[in-house]
C-alpha positions as CSV (number, residue, x, y, z in Angstrom):
1,X,-64.4,73.6,-74.6
2,X,-63.6,71.0,-76.7
3,X,-66.1,72.2,-79.3
4,X,-64.8,75.6,-80.0
5,X,-61.7,74.9,-80.0
6,X,-62.8,72.2,-82.4
7,X,-65.0,74.6,-84.2
8,X,-61.9,77.0,-84.7
9,X,-59.6,74.0,-86.1
10,X,-62.2,73.1,-89.1
11,X,-62.8,76.5,-89.9
12,X,-58.6,77.5,-89.9
13,X,-58.6,74.3,-92.1
14,X,-60.6,74.9,-94.7
15,X,-58.8,78.9,-94.7
16,X,-55.6,76.9,-95.1
17,X,-56.6,74.6,-97.9
18,X,-58.7,77.0,-99.9
19,X,-58.0,79.7,-102.4
20,X,-61.8,80.0,-103.5
21,X,-62.1,84.3,-102.8
22,X,-66.2,82.8,-101.4
23,X,-64.8,80.2,-98.6
24,X,-62.0,82.3,-97.5
25,X,-64.9,85.0,-97.0
26,X,-67.0,83.1,-95.0
27,X,-63.9,81.5,-93.1
28,X,-62.6,85.3,-92.5
29,X,-66.4,86.0,-91.2
30,X,-66.2,83.4,-89.1
31,X,-63.2,84.4,-87.5
32,X,-64.0,87.5,-86.8
33,X,-67.2,85.9,-84.7
34,X,-65.0,83.6,-83.2
35,X,-62.6,86.6,-82.0
36,X,-65.5,88.5,-81.0
37,X,-66.4,86.5,-78.1
38,X,-64.5,88.0,-74.9
39,X,-65.0,85.7,-72.8
40,X,-62.8,83.0,-74.7
41,X,-60.2,85.3,-76.0
42,X,-57.4,83.1,-74.4
43,X,-58.1,80.6,-76.2
44,X,-58.7,83.0,-80.0
45,X,-55.7,84.5,-78.8
46,X,-54.0,80.7,-79.4
47,X,-55.9,80.0,-82.6
48,X,-55.1,83.0,-84.7
49,X,-51.8,82.7,-83.8
50,X,-51.4,79.5,-84.8
51,X,-53.1,80.3,-87.7
52,X,-50.7,82.8,-88.5
53,X,-47.5,80.7,-88.1
54,X,-49.7,78.8,-90.6
55,X,-48.9,80.7,-93.0
56,X,-46.2,82.4,-92.1
57,X,-45.2,78.2,-92.7
58,X,-46.2,77.7,-95.9
59,X,-45.6,80.8,-97.1
60,X,-41.6,80.4,-96.1
61,X,-42.0,76.9,-97.3
62,X,-42.9,78.1,-101.1
63,X,-40.0,79.7,-101.7
64,X,-37.7,78.1,-99.7
65,X,-34.8,77.4,-101.3
66,X,-34.6,80.5,-103.3
67,X,-31.9,82.9,-102.7
68,X,-33.2,86.5,-105.3
69,X,-37.4,85.2,-105.3
70,X,-37.1,88.6,-108.0
71,X,-35.3,86.6,-110.6
72,X,-35.9,83.0,-109.0
73,X,-38.5,80.2,-111.2
74,X,-41.2,79.1,-109.9
75,X,-43.4,76.4,-111.8
76,X,-46.5,76.4,-112.6
77,X,-47.6,75.0,-109.7
78,X,-45.8,77.1,-107.5
79,X,-47.4,80.1,-109.3
80,X,-50.6,78.6,-108.1
81,X,-49.6,77.8,-104.2
82,X,-48.0,81.6,-104.3
83,X,-51.1,82.5,-105.6
84,X,-53.7,80.8,-103.0
85,X,-51.5,82.5,-100.3
86,X,-51.1,85.7,-100.9
87,X,-54.9,85.5,-101.5
88,X,-55.7,83.8,-97.4
89,X,-53.0,86.8,-97.0
90,X,-55.4,89.7,-97.7
91,X,-58.3,88.2,-97.4
92,X,-56.9,88.3,-93.7
93,X,-55.3,91.4,-93.8
94,X,-58.8,93.1,-94.7
95,X,-60.3,91.7,-91.0
96,X,-57.4,92.1,-89.0
97,X,-54.3,94.2,-88.6
98,X,-50.9,91.9,-89.9
99,X,-48.3,94.6,-89.3
100,X,-46.6,93.2,-87.3
101,X,-46.5,89.3,-87.6
102,X,-45.5,90.3,-91.6
103,X,-42.7,91.6,-89.9
104,X,-41.8,88.9,-87.8
105,X,-38.6,87.2,-88.7
106,X,-38.2,85.6,-85.5
107,X,-34.9,87.7,-84.4
108,X,-33.4,87.5,-88.1
109,X,-33.6,83.6,-88.5
110,X,-36.3,83.5,-91.2
111,X,-37.5,86.1,-93.5
112,X,-40.4,88.2,-92.5
113,X,-43.2,87.6,-94.7
114,X,-43.3,91.3,-95.9
115,X,-39.6,90.6,-97.2
116,X,-41.4,87.8,-99.0
117,X,-44.6,89.1,-100.3
118,X,-42.9,92.0,-101.3
119,X,-39.3,90.7,-102.7
120,X,-43.0,88.7,-105.1
121,X,-44.6,91.9,-106.1
122,X,-41.5,92.7,-107.4
123,X,-41.2,90.2,-110.3
124,X,-44.8,91.9,-111.7
125,X,-41.6,94.4,-112.5
126,X,-40.3,91.0,-115.0
127,X,-44.0,90.5,-116.5
128,X,-44.4,87.6,-115.7
129,X,-47.3,86.1,-117.9
130,X,-47.9,83.5,-115.8
131,X,-47.3,84.7,-112.2
132,X,-50.5,87.7,-112.9
133,X,-52.4,84.8,-110.4
134,X,-50.6,85.9,-107.8
135,X,-50.6,89.9,-108.7
136,X,-54.1,90.2,-109.0
137,X,-55.1,87.4,-105.3
138,X,-52.9,90.5,-103.5
139,X,-54.8,93.0,-105.1
140,X,-51.9,94.7,-105.4
141,X,-50.6,95.8,-108.8
């Protein structure tokens, strides 16, 4: 069981630290295989929830301190980080239903991932050239 949990941790680490489409694709394929192991569903559920929590925290941290995301300014590094996070969300959403997770706002204490992503996509109307990577990574234009 310890080896299985370590495998989950390794895959999660790769998924949350890389933004290469190839690495993300392979990580999600591995996650799908792990999730198919129904005899270990308790561990799988715990680990996938941990991954989703990490993604939510990284998204919220990336936009922390900004009230109106649609018009807030971002540094180039922040734009790259948001693009990587959106790429991860997009790839994971292709393999797993994230609709309830995306709408989770912890009882109104936090912005939901959906609200944050929607606000970021609204920025597309502003036409910031340096933020094209975020829109491209989410496959939404």
